[in-house]
N, C-alpha and C positions, 0 to 999 in steps of 0.2 A: 547537523541533523539527518535522520536515516530514516529510507523506506524498506520496512523490511516487508516480502514478497511473501505470500502466505499460499501454501500449496496442502491438501487434508490435516488443518491445522499446526500448521511444521511453519519455519521460520527456510524457506528455501530461494530468498538471495535478497541480496540485502543493496541498496541504490543510497548515497550519498546527496544530498539535497542541498543547493546550495542556504544558506547564511539570510530570511527571507521571515517577515508576517505570516503568522499559522493563515491566512486563505490561500499564498503565494505559497508555500508547504505543501496543501494541498492539492493546488491545483497540479504546481511537477510532481505529483506522485503520482497522480492520477492519470499525469499525461501515459507517465515509465510505466503504467502501468498496462496499457494501454496500448503501446507501442511492447511488449512482450503478450498479448494474446492467443499468441504464437506456442505458447510454454503452460498455456493451459493455471497460470492462476489462477485461485481463490476469489483473494483477495490485496488486500496491503497496511500496514498498516502504518504512523507518522507518530515519528521520536522528536526532541529537540532536550536529547541530553537522556537524561530520567526522570521527564513527565513526557505523559502522553500527548499525545494531539487530538487523531484522529485515525479512525478505524471502517472499512472498506468492504462488504459488504455491513453490515452494525454487529452478526454474530455469522462467527465460523459452526453453518451447520450444512452447506452445503457449495457446491462448486456452483462459481458465480459462469451466466449462464450468457447474461447479455438482457434478464429481461429485468432484475432487482432496481 
């Protein structure tokens, strides 16, 4: 499982996640995204191999600023 950290509509970082149910993967990815708030990522995507699981925020239109 992977969490892709997004900045300016591009993958700028990758975190490997534990094998877990989707809800747990999303929680783990969100925690890692928030831990890296100082790196100014706009959002993240969670993938289980080729299967898309989750995207935050729903679309990459503007930088995440905590109000979404």
